[in-house]
C-alpha angles and dihedrals in degrees: 000000000000095000090049091049092050093046089051091052092049092049092050091052092046092049090050091049091055091060094057126092107246091207094055114095115183117239127196091205099075112110091010127109117267106264119252112263145167119204133191115244115255091215143336091258096057119067110240119246114245131171093253091064088063096063133082098030140040110271140176119228110202121196111209142153136201087237093055115106093191090052089064090053092049095045100085091057090049090054091049091049091050093047091050090058093214094129136003115254120207126188135221111196102210126205092349141118122247089244095052094043096048092045090051090051092047090050099047102024132258116265092169125105085202134355136190137195119247098183096153094045096235094136094038089056092047090050093045094240111182098181144337134303102044125149128201123202108215122192125222090269093058095255121140106238102171140011121208112201113203130005123338108241128192088257095051090047094049099038103034120010101039096049089048092049091051091047092050091048090054091050090053095057 
């Protein structure tokens, strides 16, 4: 009876696991205020990201790095989002150097209204970042409302982020 009981327990856990989305990682930061932070500037030409820039309007905070292959794939959609002017996009250059981060933005284009360097991962740790790219949707009150793990694709933009942005903007008025 003991082996049958153990097998039943294992099968129950296995069956439960099959119902979960393997891409969904829980985050404790959703519906919490953006943590306090102070970032180094990436360069003199790029406005530095500070907490006050994330209040008063809905924003996206994108964690990227010059070393990140997926960030290169995501970058064209960030450029499109920035050009459309629907939402301000801010950048957190994670585990990088100012030289590498600014060179990467010079090469691929800068979609960010402001960007800061998180070389020591303090903000990334506070946000629970597991890898780049990750993007946080922040409401007008500075609360994180959604976390996108992995690159933003046109489908994610159209089906998830854009509708959430519109809803949050309506709530803010």
